[in-house]
N, C-alpha and C positions, 0 to 999 in steps of 0.2 A: 504494498499499499502505500510504499515512499514516493514513489512517482504521483501517484493520485494527491495525495498528499501536497506534495510539492507545487501543483498543478490549482487545487483550491487554496491555495497560501497566496499563489501570487495573482490568481485575480480578484482575492478580495484586498488587497495592498490595489492592486490596478483601479476600481474602484474608486476607492476610498481616497484617492492622489486624485481624481476625477470632479469630487464634489470642491465645488470650487464656490459654495454660498457663501456670505459672511454673517451668516445668522440671523438676519434681519426678515427671514421669511421668504415665500415666492411671489416676486412680478406677478404684475398679473396684466401689464404693458408698462406705454410712457406715454408722458405728456410732450405735444411738439407743439412747436409755433412754425408755423408753414410760412410764414412770409421772412422769418430768419433762419429758419433752422435750427434754431434751438431744440436741446430734447432733454427732459426731465424722467427719469424714473421715478415710478409711483411709490414706491419704497421712499424716497426720498423729499415726496411733498407731505405736509403737515396738514391734516381737514380732507375733507370730502369734497370742497370747493375747488376747481381748476386753477392752478397755478399761474401767476401773469409771467409774462416772456420777462425775464432778465434783461434782454438787448431794445425791444420795443414795448414793453410794457401792455401788449395786448393779453386777452385771454389765449390759453394752450388749449388744445383738445386732445381727450384724450384717446387712443391709438389704443386696439387689439382688447377685444371682450375677455371675459373670462374664460366662456367656454370657448373660444374658438381655437384654432392650432396654429403654429408656424410664431415666429419669434418677431418679436416688438424691438428688436436693435437695428 
């Protein structure tokens, strides 16, 4: 069973190394300013209201709903 144990240990180490979370939970998407191209991750925004763009001051829009697939980055 030495070979099987080695493979199992390698797979566990590999999956632990790819966990790149920062402890804040899972992101549901990001806020975007389509005029300026600014982006803010939803985890970086306090409250439920959309943030204003730091460059132009316009309200940012949320991209990607929690039930959708794909990347919001």
